[in-house]
C-alpha positions as CSV (number, residue, x, y, z in Angstrom):
1,M,-40.1,71.5,9.1
2,P,-40.8,75.3,8.4
3,D,-44.6,73.6,7.5
4,Q,-45.0,72.1,10.1
5,G,-43.9,74.8,12.6
6,A,-46.3,77.1,10.8
7,A,-49.1,74.8,11.1
8,F,-48.4,74.1,14.9
9,A,-48.4,78.5,15.1
10,A,-51.6,78.6,13.2
11,R,-53.4,75.8,15.2
12,L,-52.6,77.8,18.9
13,E,-53.5,80.5,17.6
14,K,-56.7,79.7,17.0
15,A,-57.2,77.5,19.9
16,V,-55.7,81.0,22.3
17,Q,-58.3,83.2,19.9
18,A,-61.5,80.4,21.1
19,S,-60.3,80.1,25.0
20,E,-60.5,83.7,25.1
21,Q,-64.0,83.9,23.1
22,A,-65.1,81.0,25.1
23,G,-67.5,82.0,27.9
24,T,-69.6,80.2,31.3
25,S,-73.1,78.3,29.6
26,P,-72.4,74.7,29.7
27,A,-71.7,74.7,25.7
28,A,-69.2,77.0,26.3
29,A,-67.5,75.1,29.6
30,S,-67.8,71.9,26.4
31,A,-66.5,74.1,24.3
32,K,-63.5,75.0,26.4
33,R,-62.6,71.6,26.7
34,S,-62.1,70.9,23.7
35,E,-59.9,73.7,23.3
36,D,-57.5,72.2,25.8
37,A,-58.2,69.0,23.8
38,K,-56.8,71.4,21.1
39,L,-54.3,73.0,23.2
40,K,-52.7,69.6,24.1
41,A,-52.9,68.4,21.3
42,A,-51.1,71.7,19.2
43,C,-48.3,71.2,22.6
44,Q,-47.6,67.4,21.9
45,E,-46.9,68.3,17.9
46,M,-44.8,71.1,19.1
47,E,-43.0,68.4,21.4
48,A,-42.9,65.6,18.6
49,V,-41.3,68.8,16.3
50,F,-38.4,69.8,18.2
51,L,-37.3,66.3,19.4
52,N,-37.3,65.0,15.3
53,M,-35.1,67.8,14.3
54,M,-32.8,67.0,17.8
55,L,-33.1,63.1,16.3
56,S,-32.0,64.4,13.3
57,R,-29.6,66.9,14.5
58,M,-28.6,64.0,16.1
59,R,-27.9,61.5,13.6
60,A,-26.0,64.1,11.3
61,S,-23.3,63.9,13.6
62,V,-22.5,60.3,13.9
63,P,-20.2,59.4,10.0
64,K,-22.2,57.3,7.9
65,T,-20.5,53.9,6.7
66,K,-21.9,52.2,3.5
67,L,-21.7,48.4,5.3
68,M,-25.1,48.2,3.4
69,G,-24.2,49.5,0.0
70,D,-25.1,52.6,-1.1
71,T,-29.1,52.8,-1.0
72,S,-30.9,56.0,-2.0
73,G,-33.6,55.6,-0.4
74,E,-32.5,54.5,2.7
75,E,-32.6,58.7,4.2
76,T,-35.9,59.1,2.7
77,M,-37.0,56.1,5.1
78,Q,-35.3,56.9,7.9
79,S,-36.3,60.3,8.2
80,L,-40.4,59.0,8.4
81,L,-39.2,56.4,10.3
82,D,-37.9,59.4,12.8
83,T,-40.9,61.0,12.5
84,E,-43.1,58.0,13.7
85,L,-40.9,57.4,16.3
86,T,-40.8,61.3,17.5
87,K,-44.5,61.3,17.4
88,N,-45.0,58.6,19.6
89,M,-42.0,59.4,22.4
90,A,-44.6,63.2,22.2
91,Q,-47.3,60.9,22.5
92,A,-46.2,59.1,25.3
93,G,-45.0,62.0,27.6
94,G,-41.5,62.5,25.7
95,M,-39.4,65.1,27.8
96,G,-42.3,67.0,29.5
97,L,-41.7,69.7,27.3
98,A,-45.3,69.3,26.0
99,D,-46.5,69.7,29.9
100,M,-44.9,72.4,30.7
101,L,-46.0,74.2,26.6
102,Y,-49.4,73.3,28.0
103,R,-49.3,74.8,31.5
104,Q,-47.5,77.9,30.3
105,L,-50.0,78.7,27.5
106,S,-53.6,77.7,29.6
107,K,-52.3,79.7,32.0
108,S,-51.9,83.0,29.6
109,T,-55.2,82.3,28.0
110,V,-56.8,82.2,31.4
111,K,-55.4,85.2,32.5
112,G,-56.1,86.7,28.8
113,Q,-60.0,86.2,29.8
114,A,-59.7,87.4,33.0
115,R,-58.7,91.0,31.2
């Protein structure tokens, strides 16, 4: 999980820097749209990471049973399933965290450009 957080922070910083450097020309407007899309994607990824952490903590609180036997790969497969599930949840709107992050970060980048 720390690698995902660091990657998100790096992508977010690049998006903020690029949006600060964008001008008002048509090419700059196109770049701004591209950076907005990148910012939205980064916010969705952040929501997916948050949902994954929440889901894994919820699973940890449920007692484990040996009904199906003790398989060594079960935890790995469950982790992979949870990762994909939370990515899909975030893309489908999730709990709105990505939208809130995007709105907040877009405002801060617009204010940063006005200075």
